[in-house]
N, C-alpha and C positions, 0 to 999 in steps of 0.2 A: 234236424240241424246237426251237422257233423263239424265240430270245432277243429278237427285235424285238417279239414280242407283249407283252412286259413293259411296253412304253411306250405301247401303244394302249389306247383306251377302247372300241373297238368289237369285236364278236365275243364269244366265250364262253371262260371259263376253267374247267377241270375241277378236281376235288378235289385231285389231286396238285399241280397248279400253285399253287393257293391255299394248300395246306398248306405247300409248300416256301417260298413267298414269306413266309408268316407266320413260319416258323421263322427265316428270315434277318432279318426285322424284329425279332423278339424277341431274337435274338443281338446285333444292333446296339444295341438298347435296353440290354441288360445291359452291353455294353462301355462305352457312354456313361455309364451309371449308375455303374459301377465306377470309371471315370476321374474323374467328378465327386466321388464319395465319397472317392477317394484324395486328391484335391486339398483337399477340405474337412477331412479328418482329418489333413492333413500338418502342421498347426500354424498359429499365427496370424501368423507372420512373413511379410511380403510382400517378397521380395527382387526385384531387377531381373530376374534370370534367370527366376524364377517368373512375374513379370508378363509377360515376353516370351513365355514358353511358353503362358500363358493366352490371350494375344492371337493367337498363331499357331494354337493349337487351335481357337479360335473362328472364325478365318478359314477354316480347313479344314472345320470342322463345318457351316458354313452351306450350302455347295453340296452336301455329302454328305447333309445332312438333307433338302434340297429334292429331291434325286435319290431318296432312299428314300421320301419321302412321295408323290412322283409315281408310283413303281412300286406302292406299296401301294394307293393310291386307284384306279389303273387296273386292277389285278388284282381288287380288290373290286368295281368296276363290272362287269367282265366275268364275275365269279362270280355276281353278281345277274342278269346277262343269261342265264346258264346256267339259271336258274330262271324265265326269262321275266318278270323284274321289271326295272323301270327302275333304272339305277344312281344316279339322283338320291336314292333312299331313303337311300343311304349318307351323303350330305351332311347330311340331316336327323339321322341318327344322330350324326355328328361334332359338329354344333351342340349337340345334347342333351348329349352326354358332356362336351364342352369347357365349356359353360356350367355344367353340373351340378358338375363337378369344381372349378371356381373359386368357385361360390356356396356349396357345401356341403363345405368342406374336411374336416370331421370324418367324412364318409362317402365320401371319395375311393376307398376300397377297394372300395366297391360298384360304382363305374364301371369299375374294373379287372376285377372279376368279370363284369360285364355284357359287357365287351369279350372276355373269355376265353370266355364262353358262346357269343358270336357266332362267334368263330373256330372253336370246336369244332363248332358246328352246320354251318357252311359247309365245314369240312374233312371231316366225316364223312357228311353227307347226300348221297345220290345224286340227281343232277338227271335230268330226263327226257332220254332220248337223242335223241328226235325233234327235227327242226329247229323253231325257233321264230322269232318276229319279228325277232330280233337276228342269228341266224346258224345254220348247221347245227351238228351236235354238236361239242363241244369236242375239239380235237386232243389226243392223249396227250402229256403233258409229259415223262415219263421215257422212256428207250429201252426197247425191248421186254423187255430182260433184267430190268428192275425192275417193269414194269407187270404182269407175271404173278404177282407175289408180293404178296398183300394185306397182309402184315406190314410192308412198307416204309412204307406210309401210316400204320399204327399207331405205328410208331417215330417218325416225323416229328411226328405229333400229340402223342405223349407228351413228347418233348423240348421241343416248343413250350410245352406247359402248364408244365413245370418252369421253363423260361426266363422265362415271363411272371410267375411267382410269385417268381422270384429277386430282382428289384429291390425288391419289398416286404420281403422278408426282409433284404436288405442295408440298407435304410433303417431297419428296426426295430433291427438290431444297431448301426448307427451312432448312432441316437438313444439307445440304452441306454448306449453308451460315452461319450457327451458329458456 
């Protein structure tokens, strides 16, 4: 497992790497959503301490978010390379989802489902093993102890699905309590 591959846009990423990075991204999304909802439901009073905390959290979250987006996009590019597709297709997808989510707020859930289907497809679909125009076959992401067990990938994908639906559930519960 080469951790420096997480920052590169060239080469190929296998199913295990893509699924693992997707799981970490969904976990980070849930933590940020829970933190935001916690602050939102905390009450209407804005004390000096709460204001300073919000500023500090924002200053910390900016570089963390940039870091996570960089890794996410690079792994998605390399996963597309695994199928011998250009990574630039992902940029088109991001534009479509971002514009769609902002223009049609009443069906934002549809764009979440679209993203989830895309994550499931690329996490579960086997890519050709032969070398392609981008690189030879993707390196194994997990140590050999995990690679021989097919259920590991299934657990990672199942947890990713649950975590991707959790922010929607949290928002609906928060909206019902307001």
